[in-house]
C-alpha positions as CSV (number, residue, x, y, z in Angstrom):
1,M,0.0,0.0,0.0
2,Q,1.3,3.4,-0.8
3,F,0.1,6.8,0.4
4,T,0.8,9.8,-1.8
5,F,0.1,13.5,-1.6
6,K,-1.8,14.3,-4.8
7,P,-1.1,18.0,-5.0
8,V,2.6,17.3,-5.2
9,L,3.6,16.3,-8.7
10,I,6.1,13.5,-8.9
11,A,7.1,13.4,-12.6
12,A,9.7,11.7,-14.6
13,A,10.4,14.2,-17.3
14,L,12.8,12.0,-19.1
15,A,10.9,8.8,-18.6
16,L,9.2,8.9,-22.0
17,A,7.8,5.9,-23.8
18,G,10.5,4.2,-25.8
19,T,13.4,6.3,-24.4
20,S,15.2,3.3,-23.2
21,A,15.1,1.8,-26.7
22,L,17.4,4.7,-27.9
23,A,20.2,3.3,-25.7
24,A,22.6,0.6,-26.8
25,P,20.8,-2.8,-26.3
26,M,21.6,-4.8,-23.1
27,K,22.4,-8.5,-23.0
28,A,19.1,-10.0,-21.9
29,G,19.1,-12.2,-18.8
30,T,19.1,-12.2,-15.0
31,Y,22.0,-10.6,-13.1
32,T,22.9,-10.8,-9.4
33,A,24.6,-8.4,-7.0
34,K,25.5,-8.6,-3.4
35,V,25.2,-5.4,-1.4
36,T,25.2,-4.4,2.2
37,G,21.8,-3.4,3.5
38,H,20.9,-1.7,6.8
39,N,20.8,-4.9,8.8
40,A,22.8,-7.4,6.7
41,P,24.1,-8.2,3.3
42,M,21.4,-8.8,0.7
43,T,21.0,-10.1,-2.8
44,V,19.6,-8.1,-5.6
45,K,18.5,-9.9,-8.8
46,V,17.6,-7.9,-11.9
47,T,16.1,-9.3,-15.0
48,V,16.5,-7.3,-18.2
49,D,15.7,-7.6,-21.9
50,Q,17.5,-5.7,-24.6
51,N,15.8,-2.4,-23.9
52,K,14.4,-2.3,-20.3
53,I,14.5,-3.5,-16.8
54,V,11.9,-6.3,-16.6
55,S,11.9,-7.2,-12.8
56,I,13.8,-6.7,-9.6
57,D,14.0,-9.4,-6.9
58,T,15.1,-8.4,-3.4
59,S,13.5,-11.4,-1.6
60,D,16.9,-12.4,-0.1
61,N,17.1,-9.7,2.5
62,L,16.9,-9.2,6.3
63,E,15.8,-5.6,6.3
64,T,13.4,-4.4,9.0
65,I,9.7,-5.1,8.5
66,G,7.8,-1.9,8.0
67,V,10.9,0.1,7.3
68,G,13.7,-1.3,5.1
69,K,11.3,-3.8,3.5
70,V,8.9,-1.0,2.6
71,A,11.8,1.0,1.1
72,L,12.9,-2.0,-1.1
73,K,9.3,-2.3,-2.4
74,K,8.8,1.4,-3.1
75,V,12.2,2.0,-4.7
76,S,11.9,-1.2,-6.8
77,D,8.5,-0.1,-8.1
78,K,9.8,3.4,-9.0
79,I,12.9,2.0,-10.8
80,L,10.6,-0.2,-12.9
81,K,8.2,2.6,-13.6
82,Y,10.8,5.1,-14.6
83,Q,13.4,2.7,-16.0
84,S,16.1,4.4,-14.0
85,A,17.9,3.9,-10.7
86,G,18.0,7.7,-10.4
87,V,14.9,7.7,-8.1
88,D,14.6,9.3,-4.7
89,S,15.5,7.2,-1.6
90,V,12.7,6.6,0.9
91,T,12.9,9.2,3.7
92,G,13.8,7.3,6.9
93,A,15.1,4.3,5.1
94,T,18.0,5.8,3.2
95,I,20.5,2.9,3.7
96,S,18.1,0.3,2.5
97,S,17.2,2.5,-0.5
98,M,20.7,3.2,-1.4
99,A,21.7,-0.4,-1.1
100,L,19.0,-1.5,-3.5
101,K,19.9,1.2,-6.0
102,Q,23.6,0.2,-5.9
103,G,22.6,-3.4,-6.5
104,V,20.5,-2.5,-9.5
105,E,23.3,-0.4,-10.9
106,D,25.8,-3.3,-10.5
107,C,23.4,-5.7,-12.3
108,L,22.8,-3.2,-15.1
109,K,26.6,-2.8,-15.6
110,Q,26.9,-6.6,-15.9
111,A,24.2,-6.4,-18.6
112,G,26.1,-3.8,-20.6
113,A,23.5,-1.1,-20.0
114,D,24.0,2.6,-20.9
115,M,24.5,3.7,-17.3
116,K,23.9,7.4,-18.2
117,Q,20.5,6.4,-19.5
118,F,19.6,4.1,-16.6
119,T,20.8,6.3,-13.7
120,R,19.4,9.6,-14.9
121,K,17.5,11.6,-12.2
122,V,13.8,11.1,-12.9
123,E,11.8,12.5,-10.0
124,K,10.9,16.1,-9.9
125,H,9.2,18.1,-7.1
126,P,7.8,21.4,-8.4
127,I,6.8,24.0,-5.9
128,K,3.0,24.0,-5.4
129,N,1.7,25.6,-2.2
130,Q,-1.6,24.2,-0.9
131,T,-4.2,25.0,1.7
132,L,-6.3,22.1,3.0
133,E,-9.1,21.7,5.5
134,A,-9.9,19.0,8.0
135,D,-11.8,18.4,11.2
136,V,-8.6,17.0,12.9
137,V,-5.0,17.3,11.9
138,V,-2.5,14.7,13.3
139,V,1.2,15.5,13.3
140,G,3.1,12.2,13.1
141,G,2.1,8.9,11.3
142,G,3.5,6.4,13.8
143,G,1.6,4.2,16.1
144,S,0.1,7.0,18.3
145,G,-0.7,9.2,15.3
146,L,-2.5,6.5,13.3
147,A,-4.4,5.3,16.4
148,S,-5.5,8.9,17.1
149,A,-6.5,9.5,13.4
150,I,-8.7,6.3,13.4
151,S,-10.1,7.2,16.8
152,A,-11.0,10.7,15.6
153,M,-12.7,9.3,12.4
154,Q,-14.7,6.8,14.5
155,A,-15.8,9.6,16.8
156,G,-17.3,11.4,13.9
157,A,-14.6,13.4,12.1
158,N,-15.4,13.6,8.4
159,K,-11.9,14.5,7.5
160,V,-8.6,13.7,9.3
161,I,-5.3,14.6,7.7
162,V,-2.0,13.0,8.9
163,L,1.3,14.8,8.3
164,E,4.3,12.3,8.3
165,K,7.8,13.4,7.7
166,L,9.1,10.0,6.7
167,G,8.4,8.3,3.4
168,Y,6.3,5.5,5.1
169,L,4.0,5.1,8.0
170,G,4.6,3.5,11.4
171,G,7.6,5.5,12.7
172,S,9.4,3.8,15.5
173,T,6.4,1.6,16.3
174,N,7.7,-0.4,13.3
175,V,10.9,-1.4,15.1
176,S,9.3,-2.0,18.5
177,E,8.7,-5.5,19.8
178,G,5.0,-4.5,20.1
179,A,4.4,-5.7,23.7
180,L,1.3,-4.1,25.2
181,N,0.6,-4.4,28.9
182,A,-3.0,-4.8,30.1
183,V,-4.9,-6.6,32.8
184,D,-6.7,-9.3,30.8
185,P,-8.8,-11.6,33.1
186,K,-9.6,-14.1,30.4
187,R,-6.1,-14.7,29.0
188,Q,-4.3,-14.4,32.3
189,K,-6.8,-16.6,34.2
190,A,-6.2,-19.3,31.5
191,Q,-2.5,-19.3,32.4
192,G,-3.1,-19.1,36.2
193,I,-1.7,-15.5,36.4
194,E,-3.1,-13.4,39.2
195,D,-3.3,-9.7,38.4
196,S,-5.4,-6.6,39.0
197,V,-5.6,-3.0,37.8
198,D,-4.5,-1.9,41.3
199,K,-1.4,-4.0,41.0
200,F,-0.7,-2.7,37.5
201,F,-1.1,0.9,38.8
202,A,1.2,0.3,41.8
203,Q,3.9,-1.4,39.7
204,T,3.8,1.3,37.1
205,L,4.0,4.1,39.6
206,R,6.8,2.4,41.6
207,G,8.7,1.4,38.5
208,G,8.8,5.1,37.5
209,H,10.3,5.9,41.0
210,D,6.9,7.4,42.0
211,L,7.5,10.4,39.7
212,G,4.6,9.6,37.3
213,D,1.4,11.6,37.4
214,P,-1.1,9.4,39.3
215,A,-4.0,10.6,37.2
216,L,-2.3,9.6,34.0
217,V,-1.0,6.3,35.4
218,D,-4.5,5.5,36.6
219,Y,-6.0,6.2,33.1
220,L,-3.3,4.1,31.4
221,T,-3.7,1.1,33.7
222,S,-7.4,1.1,33.9
223,H,-8.1,1.6,30.2
224,S,-5.3,-0.4,28.4
225,M,-7.5,-3.4,28.1
226,D,-10.1,-1.2,26.3
227,A,-7.3,-0.5,23.8
228,V,-6.7,-4.2,23.4
229,N,-10.4,-4.8,22.7
230,W,-10.4,-1.9,20.3
231,L,-7.4,-3.1,18.4
232,E,-9.0,-6.5,18.0
233,S,-12.1,-4.9,16.6
234,L,-9.9,-3.3,13.9
235,G,-8.3,-6.6,13.0
236,V,-5.2,-6.9,15.2
237,K,-4.7,-10.5,16.3
238,F,-3.1,-11.2,19.7
239,R,-1.6,-14.4,20.9
240,D,-3.6,-16.1,23.7
241,H,-0.3,-16.5,25.6
242,I,0.5,-13.6,27.9
243,G,4.2,-12.9,28.2
244,S,6.6,-10.5,29.9
245,A,8.5,-7.7,28.2
246,T,11.9,-6.9,29.6
247,G,11.4,-4.9,32.8
248,S,7.6,-5.3,32.8
249,L,7.7,-6.5,36.4
250,W,4.7,-8.8,35.8
251,Q,3.3,-11.2,33.2
252,R,0.7,-9.0,31.4
253,S,2.4,-8.3,28.1
254,H,0.2,-8.9,25.0
255,Y,2.0,-9.8,21.7
256,T,0.6,-9.9,18.2
257,T,0.4,-13.1,16.2
258,T,2.7,-11.6,13.5
259,P,6.1,-10.2,14.1
260,S,6.8,-6.8,15.7
261,G,5.0,-3.5,16.3
262,N,4.5,-3.3,12.5
263,S,1.6,-5.6,13.1
264,Y,-0.4,-2.7,14.4
265,I,0.7,-0.5,11.5
266,R,-0.4,-3.0,8.9
267,V,-3.9,-3.0,10.4
268,F,-4.0,0.8,10.7
269,E,-3.0,1.1,7.0
270,K,-5.9,-1.1,6.0
271,V,-8.4,0.9,8.0
272,I,-7.1,4.1,6.4
273,A,-7.3,2.6,2.9
274,D,-10.9,1.6,3.6
275,S,-11.9,5.0,5.0
276,N,-13.0,6.4,1.7
277,G,-10.7,9.3,2.0
278,R,-11.9,10.4,5.5
279,I,-8.3,9.9,6.6
280,Q,-5.7,11.4,4.2
281,V,-2.0,10.8,4.7
282,L,0.7,13.2,3.5
283,L,4.1,11.5,3.5
284,D,7.4,13.4,3.3
285,T,5.6,16.3,4.9
286,P,7.2,17.5,8.2
287,A,5.2,20.0,10.3
288,K,7.0,23.3,10.7
289,A,4.6,25.3,12.8
290,L,1.3,25.3,14.6
291,I,-1.3,27.9,13.7
292,Q,-3.0,29.8,16.5
293,D,-5.7,32.4,16.5
294,K,-5.8,35.6,18.6
295,T,-7.2,33.7,21.6
296,G,-4.4,31.2,21.5
297,R,-6.4,28.4,20.2
298,V,-4.5,26.0,17.8
299,T,-6.3,26.0,14.5
300,G,-4.0,24.3,12.1
301,V,-0.5,23.2,11.0
302,V,2.0,24.4,8.4
303,G,4.0,21.6,6.8
304,N,6.6,21.3,4.0
305,N,6.5,18.9,1.2
306,F,9.7,19.0,-0.9
307,G,9.7,22.8,-0.7
308,S,6.0,23.3,-1.1
309,K,4.2,25.0,1.8
310,I,1.3,22.9,3.0
311,T,-1.2,24.7,5.2
312,V,-3.8,22.5,6.9
313,K,-6.6,24.1,8.8
314,A,-8.2,22.1,11.7
315,K,-11.8,22.8,12.7
316,K,-11.7,20.6,15.9
317,G,-8.0,20.6,16.8
318,V,-4.5,19.3,16.3
319,I,-3.0,16.2,17.8
320,L,0.8,16.0,18.2
321,A,2.0,12.4,17.9
322,T,5.7,13.0,16.9
323,G,7.4,10.5,19.2
324,G,10.4,11.1,21.5
325,F,13.9,12.5,21.1
326,G,16.1,9.5,21.8
327,A,18.0,9.8,18.6
328,N,18.7,13.6,19.1
329,V,22.2,13.2,20.6
330,K,22.7,16.9,21.2
331,L,19.3,17.3,23.0
332,R,19.6,14.2,25.1
333,Q,23.0,15.3,26.3
334,Q,21.7,18.8,27.2
335,V,18.9,17.5,29.4
336,N,20.7,14.4,30.9
337,T,20.6,15.6,34.5
338,G,18.5,12.8,35.8
339,V,19.0,9.1,36.5
340,W,21.7,8.8,33.8
341,K,23.7,11.8,34.5
342,H,26.7,9.5,35.3
343,V,26.6,8.2,31.7
344,K,27.7,10.3,28.8
345,L,24.8,9.9,26.3
346,D,26.9,10.7,23.3
347,N,27.3,8.9,19.9
348,S,28.9,6.0,21.7
349,I,25.4,5.1,23.0
350,G,23.0,4.0,20.2
351,C,19.3,4.3,20.0
352,T,16.6,1.7,19.4
353,N,14.3,4.2,17.5
354,I,14.4,5.3,13.9
355,Q,17.0,8.1,13.8
356,K,15.1,10.6,11.7
357,A,11.9,10.0,13.6
358,A,13.1,10.4,17.2
359,Q,14.3,14.0,17.0
360,G,11.9,15.7,19.4
361,D,10.1,17.8,16.7
362,G,6.8,17.9,18.7
363,L,8.6,19.5,21.7
364,V,9.7,22.4,19.5
365,L,6.2,22.8,18.0
366,G,4.5,22.6,21.4
367,R,6.9,25.0,23.1
368,K,6.3,27.6,20.4
369,A,2.6,27.3,21.1
370,G,3.2,27.9,24.9
371,A,3.1,24.3,26.0
372,Q,4.6,23.2,29.3
373,V,7.4,20.6,29.0
374,I,8.2,18.3,31.9
375,G,10.7,15.5,32.8
376,L,13.1,15.8,29.9
377,S,15.9,14.4,32.0
378,D,13.9,11.1,32.3
379,I,15.6,9.1,29.6
380,Q,15.4,5.3,29.5
381,I,18.2,3.0,28.6
382,H,17.4,-0.5,27.4
383,P,19.6,-3.5,28.0
384,C,19.0,-5.0,24.5
385,G,21.0,-2.9,22.2
386,T,23.0,-4.3,19.3
387,P,26.7,-3.3,19.5
388,G,27.5,-0.5,17.1
389,T,24.0,0.6,16.3
390,G,21.9,0.4,19.4
391,L,19.1,-1.1,17.5
392,M,17.1,-4.0,19.2
393,E,18.0,-6.9,16.8
394,N,18.6,-10.6,17.0
395,I,17.8,-12.4,20.2
396,R,15.7,-10.1,22.3
397,T,15.8,-9.9,26.1
398,S,12.0,-9.9,26.5
399,G,10.4,-13.0,27.9
400,R,11.9,-15.6,30.2
401,N,14.3,-18.5,30.1
402,R,17.4,-16.5,29.4
403,I,20.3,-15.4,31.5
404,F,22.6,-12.4,31.4
405,V,26.2,-13.2,31.8
406,N,29.3,-11.0,31.6
407,T,32.3,-11.7,29.3
408,D,33.7,-14.1,32.0
409,G,30.4,-16.1,32.1
410,D,29.2,-14.9,35.5
411,R,25.6,-13.8,36.1
412,F,25.7,-10.3,37.4
413,V,22.1,-9.1,37.7
414,N,18.5,-10.1,38.4
415,E,17.2,-10.7,34.9
416,G,13.7,-9.7,36.0
417,A,14.7,-6.3,37.3
418,P,13.5,-2.9,35.9
419,R,15.4,-1.6,32.9
420,D,17.3,1.1,34.7
421,V,18.7,-1.5,37.2
422,L,19.6,-3.9,34.3
423,A,21.4,-1.1,32.3
424,N,23.3,0.2,35.3
425,A,24.5,-3.3,36.1
426,I,25.7,-3.7,32.5
427,F,27.6,-0.5,32.5
428,R,29.6,-1.8,35.5
429,Q,30.7,-4.9,33.5
430,K,34.0,-5.1,31.6
431,G,33.6,-3.3,28.3
432,G,30.0,-2.3,29.2
433,T,28.7,-5.3,27.5
434,Y,27.3,-8.8,28.2
435,W,25.9,-12.0,26.6
436,V,22.3,-13.0,26.7
437,V,22.3,-16.8,26.7
438,V,19.3,-19.0,25.7
439,N,18.8,-22.5,24.6
440,K,16.2,-24.7,22.8
441,L,13.5,-23.5,25.1
442,R,13.5,-20.2,23.2
443,Y,14.5,-21.6,19.8
444,P,13.2,-25.2,19.3
445,S,14.9,-25.4,15.9
446,R,17.3,-23.5,13.7
447,D,14.3,-22.6,11.4
448,F,12.0,-21.5,14.2
449,V,10.8,-17.9,13.5
450,D,10.6,-15.8,16.7
451,R,8.0,-13.1,17.3
452,N,10.4,-10.6,15.7
453,G,10.5,-12.6,12.4
454,A,14.1,-13.9,12.9
455,S,15.5,-17.4,13.0
456,I,18.7,-18.8,14.5
457,K,19.8,-19.9,11.1
458,N,19.8,-16.4,9.7
459,M,21.2,-14.8,12.9
460,V,24.1,-17.3,13.0
461,A,24.8,-16.7,9.2
462,L,25.1,-13.0,9.9
463,G,27.5,-13.6,12.7
464,S,25.2,-12.0,15.2
465,V,24.6,-15.1,17.3
466,I,27.0,-17.8,18.5
467,E,25.6,-21.3,18.3
468,A,26.9,-24.4,20.2
469,N,25.8,-27.9,21.1
470,S,27.2,-27.7,24.6
471,L,28.1,-25.1,27.2
472,D,31.8,-26.0,26.8
473,E,31.6,-25.3,23.1
474,L,29.7,-22.1,23.7
475,A,32.3,-20.9,26.2
476,A,35.1,-21.7,23.8
477,K,33.4,-19.7,21.0
478,T,32.6,-16.7,23.2
479,K,35.8,-16.9,25.2
480,M,33.9,-17.2,28.5
481,N,35.2,-19.2,31.4
482,P,33.4,-22.6,30.9
483,A,33.3,-23.4,34.6
484,K,31.7,-20.0,35.4
485,L,29.2,-20.3,32.5
486,K,28.1,-23.8,33.6
487,A,27.8,-22.6,37.2
488,S,25.6,-19.6,36.1
489,I,23.3,-22.0,34.3
490,A,23.2,-24.4,37.2
491,D,22.4,-21.6,39.7
492,Y,19.6,-20.3,37.5
493,N,18.1,-23.8,37.2
494,N,18.2,-24.3,41.0
495,I,16.4,-21.0,41.5
496,V,13.7,-22.0,38.9
497,A,13.4,-25.4,40.6
498,G,13.0,-23.7,44.0
499,K,16.1,-25.3,45.4
500,E,17.9,-22.0,46.3
501,K,17.3,-18.3,46.7
502,D,19.0,-16.1,44.2
503,K,21.6,-13.8,45.7
504,L,20.9,-11.4,42.8
505,G,17.2,-11.3,43.6
506,F,15.7,-13.2,40.6
507,V,12.4,-14.8,41.5
508,A,10.8,-17.5,39.4
509,N,7.3,-16.2,39.7
510,N,6.5,-16.3,36.0
511,K,4.3,-19.2,34.6
512,D,6.8,-19.4,31.7
513,D,9.9,-20.1,33.9
514,K,11.6,-23.4,33.1
515,Q,15.0,-24.9,33.7
516,M,17.5,-24.5,30.9
517,T,19.1,-27.9,30.6
518,E,19.5,-29.0,26.9
519,G,21.4,-27.6,23.9
520,P,21.7,-26.3,21.4
521,W,22.8,-23.1,23.2
522,Y,22.9,-19.6,21.8
523,A,24.6,-16.4,22.9
524,C,24.2,-12.9,21.6
525,K,26.3,-9.9,22.7
526,K,24.3,-6.9,23.9
527,V,24.9,-3.3,25.1
528,P,22.8,-0.6,26.7
529,T,21.0,1.7,24.3
530,V,18.7,4.8,24.5
531,H,15.2,3.5,24.2
532,H,12.6,5.9,25.4
533,T,12.3,9.5,26.5
534,M,9.7,9.7,29.3
535,G,9.6,13.5,29.4
536,G,7.6,15.7,27.1
537,L,4.5,17.9,26.8
538,K,2.4,18.0,29.9
539,I,-1.1,16.7,29.3
540,T,-4.3,15.9,31.1
541,P,-5.9,12.5,31.1
542,K,-7.9,13.7,28.1
543,S,-4.6,14.3,26.2
544,E,-5.1,18.0,26.3
545,V,-1.8,19.9,26.2
546,V,-1.2,22.1,29.3
547,S,0.4,25.6,28.9
548,T,3.3,27.0,30.9
549,K,0.6,28.9,32.9
550,G,-1.1,25.6,33.9
551,K,-4.1,26.0,31.6
552,V,-5.2,23.8,28.7
553,I,-4.2,25.1,25.3
554,P,-7.5,25.0,23.3
555,G,-7.4,22.8,20.2
556,L,-4.0,21.2,21.1
557,Y,-3.7,17.5,22.1
558,A,-0.7,15.2,22.4
559,V,-0.4,11.4,22.4
560,G,2.5,8.9,22.8
561,E,6.1,9.5,23.5
562,V,5.9,13.2,22.8
563,T,4.1,13.5,26.2
564,G,5.5,13.5,29.7
565,G,4.3,12.5,33.1
566,I,3.0,9.0,32.5
567,H,6.0,6.9,33.1
568,G,8.0,8.8,35.7
569,S,11.7,8.4,35.4
570,N,11.6,4.7,34.3
571,R,9.1,3.1,31.9
572,L,8.0,-0.5,32.4
573,G,8.5,-2.8,29.5
574,G,5.3,-3.1,27.6
575,N,3.9,0.2,28.8
576,A,5.0,2.3,25.7
577,I,2.6,0.5,23.3
578,A,0.0,0.5,26.0
579,D,0.4,4.3,26.3
580,V,0.3,4.8,22.5
581,M,-2.8,2.7,22.0
582,T,-4.7,3.6,25.2
583,F,-4.5,7.4,24.8
584,G,-4.7,7.1,21.0
585,H,-7.9,5.1,21.2
586,A,-9.4,7.6,23.7
587,V,-8.4,10.9,22.1
588,G,-11.0,10.8,19.3
589,P,-14.1,11.4,21.4
590,H,-12.2,14.1,23.4
591,I,-11.3,16.2,20.4
592,V,-14.3,15.5,18.2
593,Q,-17.2,15.3,20.7
594,G,-15.8,17.3,23.6
595,K,-16.2,14.4,26.0
């Protein structure tokens, strides 16, 4: 599915019928090139006849669902349409786009193509300023923005316009694991899990070091199951099995039946496509300013699409859903005076979110409109970063039946602890890194596809995961001390079996906990990475943005990571998607119906 902005002309002035026939003929056939994608090497196959590119095959890739894979499809389609690799990259997926274009060019060279002809720049973006009108304008097309747009439509908005600065929808929700915490009596009871909204509330407040706004925490914890039911009504399918996201503190995390947070986005895209134009998406259109009338009411948004000024008037109001600022290294260092002030959050620390998305744009927009910003120093570091990038890839730390061991093979932390405790413990280890070790409990076979769409076979082929039939072999391959590694596994198993109490504090209180006894064994190196920014625009439980004077700014709402006050100084695992979907689901009636 592709969303385009009709007023912006995307033309290929040189892509005229028969133009490619003027070039020297190519040698017909299928050609192959190996290129380096964002996540891993990938294979590009291009089939040509004497005069044109017939097909492009990128099926052999490990690019991210909803991001790199979307870029490969979009760029391939444009190359075939315009018969040139000189097309624009997809904003927010530049590496995947460039890799594909390089692969196509390599294949064309093998075919003897006229490279001047087949690499000519074909996309033009003439300036055409536009003014549009809508009931509701949403800034940001990630999980919170799309949930808000659909909620507004269902609440009665006849026209909702979404401005998204990337070249695709979903934002950083695409790269999230998608865990959603909610008290679910039916599913939890079936697993024998005891839970309650009061318990969820208490753990969320305590997990945030009692710095969260109790009113917001109450709304989140008492309405997140409403969001689950709503998502199911839209077409999202959840597993019956309730799990535990890393640092969730309890077994209440809901996971979709298909991989990653992109599962939500795929459903949202279908709802939008079926909306008969009631929801319109403008891609590659970053918001530059909010429009306010003389009374201070927010009445619209000014955006930019390849140089064209796009003014969108909002009858009911504007929703900011722009995400956090975790990838804005300069900003996160400026405000890092809180729980991580002892860590230099420079470029040596990666980020799990999409770089171009997580820049804090909504904070700038909100501040200019007089919004109060709170808790910016409350930055979360996740223990599941990939060395070098900070992305959460390969074996995830979510769930159970895994141990954290340092480079010597010693367990060093309670694996069920909150994320800030886990990350601090990792920073104290040699090299600031560790191994997450799992076995056949997590991966029954090499071809088993986990909930992130990855298999051991592929991860081992990429060199991201170490595989071994025995702990001695695993220790040899990872250079851990075999005696220490085996002792760590033995201690963990004794704790799960109830034979001893863990000196690190791990408690086997999860219905999924089992002893890790049989190989094959797998180890994946991890580092701490910036994951979530808990601070942002101050809101009410109705998602109304509060001004620096303590009053609601009329016509301005905010949902998702751009807001502050919900998670305190440490967010529980599984509470981000719960936040996005709970407040996104609820905001429609507030803004459209005034409820």
